[in-house]
ROVEXMI-690853 format. One record per residue: x, y, z of N, C-alpha, C in turn; residue in one letter. Coordinates in steps of 0.001 Angstrom, whole numbers. Layout:
# ROVEXMI-690853
R      n.x      n.y      n.z     ca.x     ca.y     ca.z      c.x      c.y      c.z  residu
R        X        Y        Z        X        Y        Z        X        Y        Z       A
...
# end
This chain:
# ROVEXMI-690853
R      n.x      n.y      n.z     ca.x     ca.y     ca.z      c.x      c.y      c.z  residu
R  -136984    48134   139784  -136865    49026   141009  -136343    50438   139596       X
R  -137402    51516   140145  -137241    52605   139020  -136136    53498   139660       X
R  -135830    54794   138810  -134840    55913   138817  -135041    56574   140298       X
R  -135875    56522   141033  -135971    56962   142449  -135789    55816   143155       X
R  -135248    54435   142620  -134929    53640   144124  -135874    52724   144614       X
R  -137412    53295   144110  -138087    52216   144890  -138649    50787   143882       X
R  -139128    49915   144717  -139418    48971   144502  -140314    48746   144342       X
R  -141294    47499   143613  -142586    47783   142833  -143837    47547   143867       X
R  -143125    47878   145582  -144571    48039   146424  -144394    49626   146967       X
R  -143689    50281   145951  -143269    51503   146493  -142638    52285   147621       X
R  -142192    51251   148357  -141291    51233   149192  -139622    51709   149076       X
R  -138890    52682   149910  -137724    52951   149398  -136768    51652   149787       X
R  -136022    51352   148625  -134975    50073   148900  -133765    50354   148882       X
R  -133494    51621   148738  -131876    51986   148828  -132109    53564   149736       X
R  -131139    53860   150776  -130990    54908   151427  -129772    55434   151468       X
R  -129165    56251   151468  -128024    57086   151778  -127682    57188   153049       X
R  -126359    57285   153090  -125671    57577   154763  -124574    58611   153966       X
R  -124382    59638   155258  -123314    60536   154343  -123023    61106   155759       X
R  -121558    60898   156116  -121158    61180   157438  -120142    62540   157000       X
R  -120602    63918   157780  -119910    64679   157451  -119067    65754   158725       X
R  -117833    65873   158278  -117505    67471   159082  -116584    68361   158122       X
R  -117357    69421   158913  -116874    70543   158050  -117185    70428   156647       X
R  -118277    70161   156327  -118249    69631   154847  -119039    70761   154116       X
R  -118973    71912   154685  -120186    72959   154144  -120341    73293   152553       X
R  -118456    73380   152092  -118228    73436   150565  -118792    72306   149465       X
R  -119350    71306   150188  -119560    70191   149502  -120713    69303   149532       X
R  -121213    69561   150718  -122373    68660   151074  -123498    68621   150448       X
R  -124025    70087   149733  -125161    70496   148714  -125230    69692   147455       X
R  -124201    69750   147102  -123597    68657   145611  -123839    67301   145920       X
R  -123143    66849   146774  -123597    65598   147088  -125137    65174   147002       X
R  -125840    66235   148446  -127358    65836   148397  -128313    66112   146741       X
R  -127737    66966   146316  -128690    67247   145048  -128385    66167   144454       X
R  -127018    65714   144365  -127181    64161   143227  -127606    63000   143999       X
R  -128271    62877   144650  -129050    61776   145153  -130280    62359   145765       X
R  -131072    63132   145414  -132109    64070   145930  -132985    62563   146014       X
R  -133012    62041   144616  -134176    61250   144713  -134517    59890   145775       X
R  -133332    60009   146468  -133035    59035   147713  -133666    59106   148892       X
R  -133955    58272   150130  -133860    59035   151285  -132456    58826   151949       X
R  -132255    60540   152703  -130967    60051   153011  -130744    60724   154513       X
R  -129723    59850   155479  -129241    60438   156575  -127911    61271   156273       X
R  -127966    62181   157018  -126593    63230   157475  -125992    63122   158839       X
R  -125057    62328   158872  -124778    62264   160407  -123290    63026   160662       X
R  -123595    64116   161253  -122510    65521   161484  -121544    65084   162904       X
R  -120553    65051   162540  -119402    64713   163722  -118830    66121   164401       X
R  -119980    67423   164676  -119796    68305   165027  -118807    69141   164639       X
R  -119132    69476   163362  -118438    69875   162469  -118545    71655   163174       X
R  -117945    72485   163135  -117561    73775   163587  -117949    75165   162145       X
R  -118538    74076   160700  -118717    75543   159916  -120101    75392   159841       X
R  -120754    75654   158229  -122267    75546   158110  -122809    74536   157489       X
R  -122354    73260   158181  -122650    71967   157227  -124160    71778   158045       X
R  -124416    71598   159471  -125649    71568   159879  -126128    72782   159529       X
R  -126399    73671   159256  -127144    74880   159202  -127762    74429   157295       X
R  -127131    74513   155988  -127404    73721   155106  -127966    72541   155174       X
R  -127937    71696   155911  -128469    70489   155918  -130383    70464   156454       X
R  -130096    71288   157267  -131131    71458   157694  -132402    72369   156643       X
R  -131680    72799   156285  -132517    73476   154760  -133040    72319   153770       X
R  -132884    71594   154169  -133087    70565   153348  -134359    69243   154296       X
R  -135759    69375   154292  -136279    69060   155563  -136812    67273   154628       X
R  -136345    66994   153666  -136425    65442   153452  -135287    64748   153752       X
R  -134411    65165   154488  -132897    64942   154734  -132985    64785   156441       X
R  -132975    63414   156753  -132534    63628   158502  -131206    64087   158570       X
R  -131281    64609   159545  -130096    65042   160525  -129827    64494   161656       X
R  -128847    64114   161575  -128446    63825   163251  -127001    64485   163358       X
R  -127112    65576   164291  -126340    66337   164715  -125373    66210   165765       X
R  -124302    65370   165943  -123477    64176   167554  -122549    65746   167769       X
R  -122946    65931   169414  -122534    66995   169665  -120489    66781   170096       X
R  -120283    65799   169622  -118517    65419   169526  -118417    64801   168511       X
R  -117065    64479   168084  -116903    63751   166750  -116693    62344   167300       X
R  -118135    61213   166972  -117901    59947   167031  -116951    58909   166262       X
R  -116441    59913   165107  -115477    59056   164379  -116561    58506   163135       X
R  -115573    58390   162190  -116392    57825   161071  -117177    56331   160962       X
R  -116573    55668   161973  -117320    54361   161962  -118312    54694   162960       X
R  -118640    54964   163791  -119783    55332   164713  -120647    56107   164334       X
R  -120428    56875   163473  -121420    57883   162195  -121901    57242   161646       X
R  -121223    56083   160770  -121864    55378   159953  -122902    54262   160250       X
R  -122346    53971   161666  -123351    52696   162234  -124796    53733   162569       X
R  -124629    55200   163004  -125422    56186   163243  -126686    55865   161876       X
R  -126070    56475   161271  -126984    56597   159854  -127573    55419   159351       X
R  -126988    54269   159506  -127145    53006   158781  -128953    52539   159898       X
R  -128576    52919   160973  -129509    52479   162428  -130665    53764   161539       X
R  -130542    54624   161474  -131366    55299   161240  -132174    55201   159787       X
R  -131991    54707   159111  -132782    54217   157801  -133504    53080   157821       X
R  -134749    53426   157367  -135450    52001   157041  -135388    51564   155817       X
R  -134191    51327   155227  -134149    50525   153810  -133450    49164   153767       X
R  -133888    48698   152665  -132756    47431   152531  -131526    47441   152155       X
R  -131402    48634   151400  -129879    48547   151034  -129267    49876   151457       X
R  -127731    50115   151731  -127521    51370   152099  -126291    51825   151226       X
R  -126244    53129   150890  -125529    53735   150211  -124423    54683   150605       X
R  -123119    53991   151049  -122562    55066   152118  -121526    55957   150968       X
R  -122178    57287   151198  -121264    58178   150407  -120540    59054   151465       X
R  -119017    59593   150515  -118510    60803   151324  -119289    61957   151028       X
R  -119153    62940   151493  -119640    64138   151653  -118959    64987   150187       X
R  -118176    64295   149655  -117387    64861   148412  -117688    64092   147274       X
R  -118631    63298   147566  -118901    62595   146242  -120057    63044   145421       X
R  -120654    62941   144637  -121655    63645   143407  -121704    62060   142705       X
R  -122882    61523   142787  -123533    60792   141679  -123829    61206   140432       X
R  -123185    59855   139450  -123391    60955   137972  -124429    60391   137227       X
R  -124854    58819   137947  -125738    57912   137097  -126696    57368   138481       X
R  -127969    57161   137644  -129003    55939   138912  -127963    54991   139514       X
R  -127944    54479   140488  -127729    53154   141102  -128546    52419   141342       X
R  -129505    52078   140964  -129693    50957   140763  -129723    49190   140774       X
R  -128493    49750   139577  -127804    48354   139397  -126848    48014   140677       X
R  -126674    49158   141396  -125457    48616   142590  -126723    47912   143680       X
R  -128072    48244   143357  -129169    47439   144357  -129024    46521   143803       X
R  -129350    46169   142532  -129853    44834   141776  -128624    44027   142455       X
R  -127578    44257   142101  -126334    43426   142292  -126077    43134   143888       X
R  -126392    43808   144879  -126337    43400   145835  -127291    42287   146524       X
R  -128122    42406   145269  -129622    41307   146008  -129537    39831   145417       X
R  -128560    39789   144668  -128339    38561   143813  -127141    37458   145160       X
R  -127317    36566   145022  -127143    35281   145886  -125700    35251   146093       X
R  -125474    35423   147174  -124109    35177   147698  -123183    36751   147844       X
R  -124042    37648   146800  -123609    38949   147135  -123949    39943   148297       X
R  -123107    40684   148655  -123843    41488   149522  -123410    43160   149685       X
R  -122435    43672   148834  -121919    44184   148418  -121222    45145   147365       X
R  -121372    46432   146417  -121281    46860   144930  -120739    48067   145480       X
R  -119848    48336   143952  -119668    49533   144059  -119365    50300   142530       X
R  -119275    51441   142502  -118403    51651   140893  -117733    52505   140836       X
R  -117559    53179   139461  -116510    54015   139551  -116214    55341   139800       X
R  -115567    55536   140583  -115178    56915   140884  -113798    57725   139787       X
R  -114414    58798   139616  -113971    59737   138506  -113356    60968   138983       X
R  -112100    61681   138646  -111925    63209   139205  -112987    64304   138516       X
R  -112874    65644   138815  -113283    66540   137917  -113188    66787   136567       X
R  -112246    65762   135844  -112247    66179   134529  -112524    64742   133995       X
R  -113112    64084   134857  -113746    62718   134397  -113006    61247   134110       X
R  -111501    61324   134891  -110741    60517   134405  -110856    59861   136016       X
R  -111053    58219   135637  -111113    57242   136347  -109708    57359   137621       X
R  -110376    57445   139012  -109630    57596   140091  -108625    56109   140366       X
R  -107813    55838   139224  -107111    54367   139371  -106267    54353   140862       X
R  -106183    53120   140968  -105630    53097   142440  -106357    53278   144159       X
R  -107354    54159   143929  -108428    54331   144890  -109854    53558   144297       X
R  -110168    53482   143308  -111350    53309   143309  -112242    51736   143434       X
R  -111047    50552   143177  -111244    49379   144024  -109188    48903   144280       X
R  -109116    48446   145469  -108375    47665   145878  -108104    46453   146119       X
R  -106904    45724   146508  -107015    44496   146895  -106794    44675   148575       X
R  -107511    43644   148822  -106731    43731   150564  -105312    43922   150936       X
R  -105021    44809   151632  -103037    44747   151783  -102909    43301   152735       X
R  -101915    43221   152031  -100824    42238   152777  -100300    42747   153965       X
R   -99215    42491   154617   -98094    42614   155289   -97086    43341   154864       X
R   -96973    42759   153230   -95338    43375   152684   -95839    44835   152078       X
R   -97277    44625   151615   -98225    45720   151467   -98108    46956   151885       X
R   -98211    47030   153449   -98005    47680   154410   -96929    48178   154519       X
R   -96148    47632   154723   -94807    47590   154965   -94009    48252   154285       X
R   -94140    48182   153008   -93750    48913   151802   -94331    50325   151779       X
R   -95875    50269   151973   -96147    51916   152132   -95532    52588   153216       X
R   -95467    52169   154555   -95106    52825   155596   -93410    53060   155269       X
R   -92553    52341   154443   -90936    52359   154130   -91105    53442   152972       X
R   -92331    53900   152488   -92284    54634   151249   -91564    54231   150123       X
R   -91887    52978   150017   -91221    52158   148667   -92011    52392   147919       X
R   -93543    52219   147971   -94836    52400   147000   -94770    53446   146317       X
R   -94281    54345   147064   -94181    56051   146736   -93291    56056   145885       X
R   -91686    55935   145960   -90985    55682   145339   -90778    54514   143770       X
R   -91643    53432   144247   -91266    52639   143058   -92905    52328   142935       X
R   -93648    52863   142284   -95028    52594   142422   -95507    51697   141289       X
R   -94161    51008   140791   -94578    50073   139433   -94204    48865   140372       X
R   -93565    48655   140988   -93299    47505   141906   -94627    46360   142165       X
R   -94550    45127   142024   -95125    44195   141954   -96599    44366   142948       X
R   -95869    45001   144522   -96735    43819   145702   -97773    45819   145294       X
R   -97417    46812   145123   -98002    47921   145001   -99045    47698   143540       X
R   -98881    47103   142460   -99568    46847   141567  -100874    46285   141987       X
R  -100439    45043   142483  -101779    44313   143212  -102496    44741   143966       X
R  -101843    45444   144577  -102670    46322   145777  -103459    47070   145519       X
R  -103337    48028   144908  -103751    49452   144047  -104418    48882   142394       X
R  -104329    47238   142415  -105358    47213   141169  -104734    47724   139867       X
R  -103622    47991   139640  -102965    48709   138235  -103314    47591   137220       X
R  -103324    46427   137587  -103629    45553   136778  -104859    45405   136068       X
R  -105943    45875   136369  -107069    45697   136401  -108173    46660   135651       X
R  -108601    46082   134399  -109286    46885   133675  -110611    47557   133990       X
R  -110344    49376   134520  -111772    49363   135399  -112690    49904   134326       X
R  -112880    49289   133254  -113968    49929   132316  -114610    48492   132409       X
R  -114250    47244   132645  -115068    46271   132962  -115364    45785   134136       X
R  -116387    45104   134490  -117188    44804   135701  -116529    43428   136396       X
R  -116542    43325   137308  -115479    42426   137916  -116313    42281   139328       X
R  -115693    41267   139862  -115482    40902   141335  -114231    41490   142080       X
R  -114571    41958   142854  -113420    42663   143581  -113114    42703   145459       X
R  -112008    42849   145779  -112035    42666   147154  -112469    44212   147976       X
R  -111712    45092   147359  -111764    46297   148632  -112067    47549   148005       X
R  -113661    47492   148284  -114422    49154   147335  -113773    50157   148615       X
R  -113920    51145   148172  -113475    52666   149161  -115289    52880   149966       X
R  -115071    53235   151469  -116277    53682   152010  -116840    54703   151417       X
R  -115571    55549   150503  -116495    56565   150106  -117520    56599   148975       X
R  -117531    55405   148546  -118912    54871   147582  -118992    53373   147593       X
R  -119670    53039   148733  -120470    51751   148927  -121570    51198   149064       X
R  -122328    50695   148079  -123468    49855   148861  -123009    48351   149242       X
R  -124602    47982   150111  -124571    47100   150670  -125682    46302   151536       X
R  -125823    45546   151646  -127222    45131   151662  -127535    45061   153354       X
R  -128521    45815   154024  -128395    45542   155670  -128168    44178   156060       X
R  -128045    43322   155735  -127708    41856   156205  -126108    41817   156588       X
R  -126090    42168   155491  -124278    42473   155806  -123756    43100   157001       X
R  -124332    44162   156896  -124167    45578   158257  -124445    44884   159622       X
R  -125645    43818   159466  -126168    43329   160928  -125640    42024   161231       X
R  -124905    41461   160534  -124166    40436   160256  -122736    40231   160915       X
R  -122360    41718   160762  -120965    41946   160561  -120776    42948   162036       X
R  -122179    42974   162630  -122428    43868   163720  -121898    45401   163671       X
R  -121671    45791   162321  -121579    47334   161992  -120229    47425   162076       X
R  -119513    48591   161342  -118688    49128   161140  -117731    49228   162868       X
R  -116266    48825   162779  -115982    48700   164177  -115006    49972   164360       X
R  -116166    50318   165571  -115618    51673   166095  -114423    52036   166814       X
R  -113549    50954   166893  -111828    51023   167663  -111191    51891   166662       X
R  -111497    51837   165117  -110700    52575   163931  -111309    54203   164000       X
R  -110718    54660   165044  -111422    56146   165563  -110087    56829   165542       X
R  -110385    58294   164846  -111720    58779   164169  -111890    58127   162592       X
R  -110750    57939   161931  -111011    56953   160636  -109785    56664   159929       X
R  -109856    55770   158928  -109345    54866   158361  -109200    53493   158164       X
R  -109147    52737   157580  -109202    51365   157668  -110527    51044   158193       X
R  -111277    51494   158938  -112902    51077   159229  -113284    50196   158245       X
R  -112917    51057   156657  -114026    50251   155556  -113469    48889   155051       X
R  -111919    49497   155008  -111271    47862   154486  -111433    46923   155463       X
R  -111309    47365   157322  -111816    45942   157687  -113595    45525   157673       X
R  -114299    46098   157107  -115685    46024   157160  -115852    45151   155955       X
R  -115466    45468   154764  -115276    44713   153583  -114232    43471   153584       X
R  -113373    43250   154642  -112689    42003   155005  -113412    41336   155446       X
R  -114226    41457   156740  -115114    40977   157705  -116369    40206   156448       X
R  -116582    41524   155835  -117936    40693   154760  -117306    39530   153915       X
R  -116200    39917   153484  -115564    38654   152317  -115358    37704   153426       X
R  -114746    37736   154466  -114565    36563   155819  -115924    35576   155798       X
R  -117305    36227   155847  -118800    35906   155942  -119100    34987   154820       X
R  -118252    35278   153413  -118797    34806   152380  -119610    35355   151348       X
R  -119516    37116   151570  -119831    37784   150739  -119506    38079   149553       X
R  -120033    37962   148508  -119266    38322   147094  -119212    40453   147301       X
R  -118305    40805   146487  -117848    42236   146512  -118428    42625   145101       X
R  -119055    43044   144250  -119230    43841   142467  -118486    45346   142211       X
R  -117787    45157   141456  -117515    46563   140893  -118070    46679   139083       X
R  -119088    47659   139665  -120033    47846   138210  -119422    49581   137553       X
R  -118283    49501   136486  -118344    50754   136346  -119143    51376   135414       X
R  -120468    51203   135137  -121151    51618   134258  -122021    52928   135268       X
R  -121860    52424   136441  -122346    53478   137785  -121247    54290   138068       X
R  -121502    55570   138136  -120438    56778   138206  -120823    57467   139433       X
R  -119564    57974   139877  -119663    59002   140679  -118467    59766   140232       X
R  -118381    61199   140474  -117076    62336   141046  -116772    62568   142279       X
R  -115613    62187   142998  -114973    62211   144088  -113821    63523   144008       X
R  -114042    64191   144929  -113293    65359   144790  -111898    64669   145657       X
R  -111977    64077   146479  -110801    63598   147309  -110284    64417   148516       X
R  -109868    63346   149468  -109081    64435   150362  -109721    65321   151365       X
R  -111433    65417   151286  -112026    66614   151758  -111749    65865   153211       X
R  -112226    64941   153578  -112237    64379   154956  -110951    65211   155919       X
R  -109828    65276   155334  -108436    65281   156175  -108327    66490   156144       X
R  -108689    67553   154972  -108231    68676   154227  -108109    69402   155759       X
R  -108813    69619   156725  -108933    70304   157985  -107840    69764   159205       X
R  -107501    68492   159365  -107045    67931   160043  -105442    68400   160178       X
R  -104870    68854   161543  -103524    69071   161327  -102408    67836   161408       X
R  -101433    68439   160433  -100625    67493   159642   -99991    66165   160920       X
R   -99835    66982   161973   -99350    65507   162977  -100658    64655   163329       X
R  -101767    65283   163863  -102669    64329   164170  -103099    63317   162822       X
R  -103269    64062   161927  -103113    63023   160843  -102272    61673   160674       X
R  -100765    62214   160808  -100013    60838   160371  -100390    60055   162126       X
R  -100349    60107   163143  -100723    59421   164147  -101716    58821   164036       X
R  -103344    59616   163614  -104450    58682   163483  -103746    57594   162112       X
R  -103237    57930   161079  -103060    56998   159890  -102326    55740   160416       X
R  -101234    56006   161582  -101015    55124   161374  -101342    53510   162721       X
R  -101645    55007   163505  -102725    53941   165000  -103688    52954   163901       X
R  -104239    53482   162865  -105225    52523   162367  -104657    51527   161773       X
R  -103834    51979   160858  -102658    50772   159979  -102367    49368   160774       X
R  -101976    49931   161997  -101309    49025   162782  -102505    48308   163702       X
R  -104231    49186   163928  -105001    48459   164586  -105195    47359   163550       X
R  -105197    47839   162119  -105739    46878   160904  -104969    45439   160972       X
R  -103950    45887   161161  -102865    44503   160997  -102686    43573   162183       X
R  -102756    44646   163239  -103220    43372   164194  -104516    42775   164705       X
R  -105354    43025   163983  -106319    42391   163999  -106594    41312   162622       X
R  -105865    41223   161403  -106116    40431   160535  -105004    39920   159952       X
R  -103797    40044   160782  -102529    39314   160084  -102246    38389   161880       X
R  -101335    37735   161261  -100733    36400   162957   -99752    37337   163444       X
R   -99287    37299   164423   -98662    38003   165357   -97186    38215   164916       X
R   -96469    37379   163867   -95251    37303   163233   -95569    38572   162272       X
R   -96581    38244   161690   -96521    39275   160313   -96858    40733   160751       X
R   -98058    40604   162282   -98228    42328   162497   -96888    42615   163328       X
R   -95709    42027   163746   -94221    42610   164180   -93821    43059   163302       X
R   -93986    42492   161693   -92838    42808   161115   -93598    43822   160367       X
R   -94625    44379   160212   -95397    45641   159618   -95111    46886   160628       X
R   -94747    46273   162079   -94733    47022   163167   -93103    47665   162719       X
R   -92032    46693   162888   -90936    46907   162410   -90075    47720   161359       X
R   -91187    47957   160313   -91343    48491   159081   -91984    50316   159584       X
R   -92857    50271   160396   -93381    51239   160598   -91871    51972   161849       X
R   -91296    51589   162810   -90246    51957   163618   -89301    52417   162803       X
R   -89198    51351   161796   -87938    51938   160598   -88557    53305   159805       X
R   -89565    52967   159281   -89893    54193   158760   -89977    55220   159221       X
R   -90660    55459   159999   -90610    56508   161445   -89505    57204   161358       X
R   -88396    57001   161876   -86911    57179   161971   -86581    57876   160513       X
R   -86750    57352   159649   -86357    58143   158265   -87201    59159   158013       X
R   -88518    59542   158699   -89682    59935   158205   -89445    61706   158939       X
R   -88930    61057   160417   -88472    62385   161034   -87121    63122   160697       X
R   -86506    62314   160165   -85138    63469   159611   -85491    64270   158548       X
R   -86276    63212   157738   -86536    64184   156217   -87393    65126   156577       X
R   -88525    64981   157375   -89630    65925   157952   -88983    67140   158979       X
R   -87748    66879   159315   -87187    67734   160553   -86656    68653   159533       X
R   -85514    68212   158127   -85098    68857   157730   -86336    69483   156611       X
R   -87226    69356   156358   -87872    70239   155230   -88642    71212   155753       X
R   -89123    71122   157132   -90236    71706   157851   -89144    72788   158884       X
R   -87749    72246   158917   -87165    72983   159465   -87712    73375   161286       X
R   -88298    71919   161955   -88889    72643   162792   -88763    70577   163684       X
R   -88686    70901   164829   -88612    69257   165439   -89947    68795   165718       X
R   -91187    69673   165040   -92280    68691   165412   -92148    67581   164525       X
R   -91882    67200   163606   -92142    65880   162870   -91272    64841   163957       X
R   -90006    65366   164408   -89234    64570   165790   -90544    63975   166462       X
R   -90917    64933   166864   -92353    64635   168149   -93308    63571   167646       X
R   -93793    64014   166505   -94795    63155   166154   -94382    61430   165370       X
R   -93319    61840   164898   -92813    60462   164862   -92262    59076   165591       X
R   -92029    60015   166952   -91252    59567   168049   -92860    58838   168792       X
R   -93477    59284   168374   -94744    58909   169378   -95658    57530   168408       X
R   -95453    57828   167286   -95493    56478   166183   -94700    55532   166444       X
R   -93697    55856   166705   -92665    54889   167013   -92507    54442   168323       X
R   -93126    54889   169194   -93335    53791   170380   -94605    52937   170376       X
R   -95162    53636   169791   -96802    52508   170011   -96230    51267   168165       X
R   -95600    51502   167671   -95026    50351   166636   -94087    49835   167313       X
R   -93443    50585   168076   -92165    49241   169420   -92956    48410   170185       X
R   -94111    49162   171022   -94816    48029   171687   -95400    46876   170946       X
R   -96026    47430   169943   -96325    45782   168782   -95364    44761   168688       X
R   -94226    45527   168126   -93597    44998   167410   -92371    44109   169035       X
R   -92552    44231   170077   -92271    43410   171397   -93259    42434   171799       X
R   -94343    43167   171628   -95637    42387   172254   -96356    41327   171095       X
R   -96564    41421   170126   -97077    40687   168952   -98528    41713   168849       X
R   -98831    42373   169435  -100267    43105   169690  -100173    44586   169405       X
R  -101092    45278   169095  -101521    46581   169449  -101901    46735   170487       X
R  -100702    47957   171206  -101254    48667   172413  -102845    49458   172854       X
R  -102722    50164   171136  -104477    51049   171797  -104528    51081   169944       X
R  -105862    51113   170123  -106489    51610   168800  -107401    52728   168046       X
R  -107818    53730   169042  -107994    54538   168901  -106737    55831   169323       X
R  -107317    57001   168514  -106165    57952   168645  -106464    58570   169732       X
R  -106318    59230   170660  -106314    60017   171996  -107577    61472   171469       X
R  -108084    61911   172561  -108987    62677   172174  -108518    63985   171585       X
R  -106934    64468   171679  -106657    65286   171070  -106589    65061   170191       X
R  -106340    63964   169293  -106082    64023   167749  -107569    63867   167323       X
R  -108646    63194   167976  -109909    62731   167475  -110357    64246   166520       X
R  -110485    65372   167766  -111123    66677   167496  -110876    67307   166255       X
R  -109702    66798   165992  -109643    67776   164139  -110445    66446   163056       X
R  -110560    65306   163131  -110693    64531   162188  -112500    64231   162150       X
R  -112764    63961   160891  -114170    63594   160835  -114212    62713   159110       X
# end
């Protein structure tokens, strides 16, 4: 396959899917970086000039959703709209720095269906802790919601989760690459039934996707020679703080309910309840407002139901929260 992403028959082998929401500041650089590949942009009802900018590029297919369908739903739309064997899922704030042929070749290998490269920041420094991770365990998520991983980042659970023990200069088989920079074979997406749209509007849909892929026997490879620049945080920049908190916790609990045993899910739920009480007090003091109490009370109620019942009451955020996310 050549640098344009075409195979020997001249057919495009690799296509790009980008999900946008108010991404006008970054989408052009992203599309410039993958201009030699067929691309589909799925916009989740942006209110800025994202759609206008994409429409100026006749080679890029645009799907402009009238409402926010969430990341998983929009990603599924994009994959379905492409006629390529390989799909490269990119965040709009990601810019390719190298050709991605090697990722496609890796995905073609026997028992391999997904691959990723190295994400670097604006200074060219590898984004350790985000480029690849291991699957979260109940203890990992409990430490996350209790703030232990932030207070004590070098604890063994966090080191394992964020692959702080991994040499990111070397290729490796990995567990959890980010949806921000992920290539996969269409067959994988089809066998999994796509991304789970219950994770709405975002968070943990990519973790769930690669977790299910691994369960189906597909290997996931990390190739550090393939690099991309990642701004980070773009998709949540315009999201109101309270919306962001509720949606993140709901998705976290949804993942735990789906992939952990009931007793382990109850443990995560208990940690969320406890962590919410602490965060509500700290937030009220810092913000000098009752807003954190309202937000974390809602989170605690959702987690409390899971603690008692052993399963999540709801997975999707309410429409009032979804409107702010992309």
